C-alpha positions as CSV (number, residue, x, y, z in Angstrom):
1,M,77.0,123.5,74.4
2,K,76.0,120.5,71.4
3,K,73.8,123.5,69.8
4,I,76.8,125.4,69.3
5,K,78.7,123.1,68.0
6,Y,76.4,122.5,65.4
7,I,76.0,126.0,64.3
8,I,79.3,126.5,64.1
9,A,80.0,123.7,62.0
10,L,77.2,124.3,59.8
11,C,78.0,128.3,59.4
12,A,81.3,127.6,58.3
13,L,80.4,125.2,55.3
14,L,77.3,127.2,54.4
15,G,77.5,126.8,50.5
16,F,78.9,123.5,50.4
17,T,77.1,121.7,47.4
18,A,79.3,120.5,45.0
19,C,83.1,120.4,44.0
20,D,82.9,124.1,42.9
21,N,86.7,126.3,42.1
22,K,86.0,129.5,44.3
23,S,88.5,132.1,45.9
24,I,88.9,133.4,49.1
25,D,90.2,136.2,50.0
26,D,91.0,136.6,53.5
27,L,93.7,133.9,53.9
28,G,96.4,136.3,52.7
29,G,97.2,134.7,49.6
30,E,98.1,131.2,51.3
31,F,94.8,129.4,49.6
32,S,93.9,131.2,46.5
33,N,91.7,128.6,44.5
34,I,90.1,125.9,46.1
35,S,87.6,123.8,45.4
36,F,84.8,123.0,48.1
37,C,84.0,119.7,48.0
38,T,81.1,118.5,49.9
39,F,81.0,114.5,50.6
40,N,77.5,112.5,51.1
41,S,78.9,109.1,51.2
42,A,81.8,107.4,54.1
43,T,82.8,104.1,54.4
44,V,85.0,103.0,57.4
45,Q,87.6,100.4,57.4
46,P,89.8,98.4,59.5
47,T,91.3,100.0,61.8
48,D,95.4,99.4,62.1
49,K,97.3,99.0,65.4
50,V,100.1,101.2,64.7
51,G,102.2,100.9,68.0
52,K,101.8,102.3,72.2
53,G,98.2,102.5,72.1
54,I,97.6,104.4,69.1
55,K,95.5,103.1,66.5
56,A,95.1,104.2,63.1
57,L,91.0,104.8,61.7
58,N,90.9,104.4,58.3
59,T,88.3,106.3,56.4
60,S,87.1,107.1,52.9
61,Y,84.3,109.9,51.6
62,T,82.9,110.0,47.7
63,D,80.5,112.6,46.2
64,A,77.8,112.4,43.4
65,A,80.4,113.9,41.0
66,G,82.7,111.5,41.6
67,N,85.3,113.2,43.8
68,S,87.1,111.2,46.8
69,L,88.5,111.6,50.0
70,T,90.8,109.2,52.3
71,L,91.6,110.2,56.0
72,R,93.5,108.1,57.9
73,F,93.7,108.8,61.6
74,G,95.9,108.5,64.4
75,S,94.0,107.8,67.8
76,K,94.2,107.1,71.1
77,E,91.1,105.4,70.9
78,W,88.6,102.9,68.5
79,I,86.5,105.0,68.0
80,L,87.1,108.7,66.1
81,G,87.3,111.6,68.8
82,E,86.5,115.3,68.4
83,G,89.6,117.8,67.8
84,T,92.1,118.7,65.1
85,Y,93.8,116.4,63.6
86,A,97.8,117.7,62.2
87,L,98.7,116.3,59.0
88,T,101.6,113.9,58.9
89,Q,103.5,111.6,56.5
90,N,103.1,108.2,58.7
91,V,100.4,108.0,61.1
92,T,101.6,106.9,64.7
93,A,100.6,109.5,66.8
94,N,97.4,110.1,68.4
95,K,95.7,113.5,67.1
96,T,97.1,113.5,63.7
97,Y,96.0,112.3,60.2
98,S,97.5,111.7,56.4
99,G,95.0,111.6,53.6
100,T,94.6,112.1,49.6
101,V,92.2,113.7,47.4
102,N,91.5,112.5,44.4
103,G,94.4,110.2,44.6
104,A,96.7,113.2,45.2
105,T,98.8,113.2,49.0
106,I,97.4,115.5,51.1
107,N,100.6,118.2,52.2
108,E,99.2,120.7,53.8
109,G,96.2,121.7,56.1
110,T,94.5,120.6,59.5
111,V,91.4,118.2,59.7
112,D,88.6,118.9,62.1
113,V,86.5,116.7,63.3
114,N,83.1,117.0,65.4
115,L,80.9,115.2,66.9
116,V,76.9,116.3,67.2
117,D,74.4,113.9,68.7
118,G,75.6,111.0,66.6
119,I,76.6,112.7,63.5
120,Y,79.8,113.8,62.2
121,F,81.1,117.4,60.7
122,V,84.6,116.3,59.0
123,T,86.3,119.8,58.0
124,G,89.1,120.9,56.4
125,L,91.2,122.9,54.4
126,V,94.0,121.5,52.4
127,K,96.7,121.3,49.7
128,T,97.6,118.2,47.5
129,S,100.6,116.9,46.2
130,D,99.5,118.1,42.3
131,G,99.2,121.7,43.3
132,K,95.2,121.7,44.0
133,E,93.4,123.4,47.0
134,Y,90.5,121.9,48.5
135,K,88.1,122.9,51.2
136,V,86.5,119.6,52.3
137,Y,83.5,118.6,54.2
138,Y,81.2,115.6,55.2
139,K,78.3,115.3,57.8
140,G,77.1,112.2,58.6
141,A,77.5,109.1,60.5
142,M,80.7,106.6,60.4
143,S,80.4,103.8,62.8
144,F,83.9,102.1,64.2
145,E,84.5,98.8,65.5
146,V,85.9,98.8,68.8
147,G,88.9,96.2,69.2
148,I,91.0,94.9,71.6
149,D,94.5,96.4,72.5
150,D,97.8,94.5,72.2
151,P,99.4,94.7,75.3
152,E,102.4,97.1,75.5
153,P,105.1,98.0,77.9
154,S,103.9,100.5,80.6
155,G,107.5,101.8,81.5
156,I,107.0,100.2,84.9
157,T,109.9,97.4,85.4
158,M,111.1,94.6,87.6
159,T,113.5,92.2,88.8
160,C,112.8,88.5,90.3
161,T,115.0,86.8,92.4
162,A,115.1,83.7,93.8
163,N,116.3,83.1,97.6
164,A,116.9,79.9,99.7
165,I,114.9,80.0,102.9
166,I,116.2,78.7,106.4
167,D,114.2,76.0,108.1
168,W,115.4,77.7,111.6
169,T,113.9,74.3,113.8
170,T,117.3,72.4,111.6
171,G,119.3,75.2,110.7
172,T,119.0,73.8,107.1
173,M,118.1,75.1,103.9
174,R,114.9,74.4,103.3
175,T,113.8,72.5,99.9
176,D,110.1,72.7,99.8
177,V,109.8,76.3,99.2
178,M,111.7,79.4,97.7
179,N,111.5,83.1,98.4
180,Y,111.0,85.0,94.7
181,V,111.6,88.6,95.8
182,F,110.1,91.1,92.8
183,I,111.4,94.6,92.8
184,I,109.0,96.7,90.9
185,K,110.3,99.9,89.4
186,D,108.0,103.0,87.9
187,E,108.8,104.7,84.9
188,N,111.4,107.1,86.4
189,G,113.3,104.0,88.2
190,K,112.0,104.4,92.1
191,Q,111.2,101.8,94.0
192,I,107.1,101.2,94.2
193,A,106.6,97.8,95.6
194,D,108.6,95.1,96.8
195,I,106.8,91.3,97.3
196,E,108.7,88.6,98.4
197,A,106.3,85.1,96.9
198,Y,107.0,81.8,98.3
199,N,106.7,79.4,95.5
200,V,108.4,75.8,94.9
201,P,112.1,76.4,94.0
202,G,113.4,76.3,89.8
203,L,110.4,78.1,88.3
204,T,111.1,81.3,86.3
205,A,109.1,84.7,86.9
206,E,106.3,83.7,84.0
207,A,105.8,80.4,85.9
208,L,105.0,82.1,89.5
209,A,101.7,83.2,88.1
210,G,99.0,82.7,90.5
211,T,97.3,83.9,93.2
212,Y,98.9,84.7,96.4
213,T,97.8,85.3,100.1
214,V,99.8,86.9,102.2
215,S,100.6,85.0,105.1
216,G,103.4,84.0,108.0
217,D,103.1,80.3,106.8
218,G,105.7,79.9,104.5
219,T,104.1,77.5,102.2
220,A,103.7,77.9,98.6
221,M,101.6,80.1,96.9
222,T,101.7,83.0,100.1
223,I,103.4,86.5,100.3
224,N,105.6,87.4,103.2
225,P,103.8,89.8,105.5
226,G,105.5,93.4,106.0
227,Y,106.8,94.1,109.3
228,Y,107.3,98.5,110.1
229,Y,108.6,98.8,113.5
230,P,111.0,101.7,113.2
231,D,111.6,102.3,116.7
232,Y,113.0,99.1,116.8
233,G,114.8,99.0,114.1
234,Y,112.8,96.3,112.6
235,V,111.4,97.0,108.9
236,A,111.3,93.9,106.3
237,G,109.1,92.4,103.9
238,S,106.4,93.1,101.1
239,N,105.5,96.7,100.8
240,F,104.4,99.1,98.3
241,V,103.9,102.7,97.6
242,D,100.2,104.0,97.4
243,E,99.0,106.8,95.0
244,N,100.2,109.2,97.9
245,G,103.5,108.3,98.5
246,V,102.9,106.3,101.5
247,G,104.6,103.4,101.8
248,I,102.1,100.3,103.0
249,Y,103.5,97.0,104.9
250,M,101.3,94.0,104.0
251,Q,99.9,91.7,106.6
252,A,96.6,90.4,104.7
253,G,95.3,90.4,101.5
254,T,95.7,88.6,98.0
255,I,98.1,89.2,95.3
256,T,97.4,87.7,91.6
257,L,100.2,88.1,89.0
258,T,99.0,86.9,85.6
259,T,101.4,87.4,82.4
260,A,100.5,89.1,78.5
261,K,102.7,89.1,75.7
262,T,102.9,92.0,73.2
263,S,102.4,91.5,69.7
264,D,106.1,90.6,69.6
265,G,105.8,87.6,71.6
266,V,107.5,89.7,74.6
267,V,106.1,88.6,78.0
268,L,104.9,91.2,80.4
269,Y,103.5,91.2,83.8
270,N,100.3,92.4,85.6
271,F,99.9,92.7,89.5
272,E,97.0,93.2,91.4
273,A,96.0,93.3,94.9
274,N,92.7,93.1,96.8
275,G,91.7,93.5,100.2
276,V,95.3,94.7,101.7
277,D,95.6,95.3,105.3
278,G,98.7,96.7,106.7
279,Q,100.8,99.0,108.9
280,C,101.8,102.4,107.2
281,T,104.9,104.7,106.9
282,N,102.7,107.8,107.9
283,G,101.6,105.9,111.5
284,N,98.1,104.8,109.8
285,T,96.9,101.4,109.2
286,A,95.7,100.1,106.0
287,E,92.1,98.1,105.3
288,G,91.3,97.0,102.3
289,V,93.6,98.6,99.9
290,A,93.9,97.4,96.8
291,F,96.2,98.5,93.7
292,K,97.3,97.4,90.3
293,Y,100.5,97.4,88.2
294,N,99.8,96.4,84.4
295,Y,102.6,95.8,81.2
296,I,105.7,95.6,83.6
297,S,108.9,94.4,81.9
298,L,111.0,92.0,83.5
299,A,114.6,93.8,83.5
300,E,117.8,91.8,82.5
């Protein structure tokens, strides 16, 4: 497959030796006076984060005759991937690009990227704002620095409600702990978890970060267990829905709540559970189950 890609890229660009003016007759007149440009040097500039996990990979190219090409690729990844990139004026989406040739803005055409054994083949048939037409080509290595994505809201939301707890031995309200109930919903608004955490009174959702153990002790830093006995009319406590849509009422395990901030300073929440045992709504039992919800937004 790699050899085929190499041959296709090589054949498609055979004869590129300089910025020469030529005509391509089989393009239906859309491109009639094309300059063929082979760039032999590439530079990778710092990558920009443009939001929602999209990066703008900035590259520039030159040839021996002094011609220049700049390409700004929209990418989900930190490294330029293969594919066809569609033209846009403002790079904010994956598999899009903007650019210039000799300083003139590209206003028509696509750019193809192939990667064979660490060597990039970058090709494009483009028109620029000054009315010129180019077939651009670069073959060579490019090295991209892998960075760290800023947290972005995942679309999952949650509420956090603090409830007082009754001490059933005295019939009075406890003053040492409260029950903080997290209701978590997916991107479509469907509930996927009910996590009931015990901690000291007066805490915000952000201050509740930490590792909790599923336990019936009712003490700080524990999770209220879940119980699933529908035949007896008793269904309550902490639970979540697994990837198969099965509800699991938790009776053992740990849950860690952490926070992260977006580039705008908005707090997002992460829940990670490990070693969860419990009762399943399909009649089975769960053992050693894990789940993770990342970058949850706190609903107002």
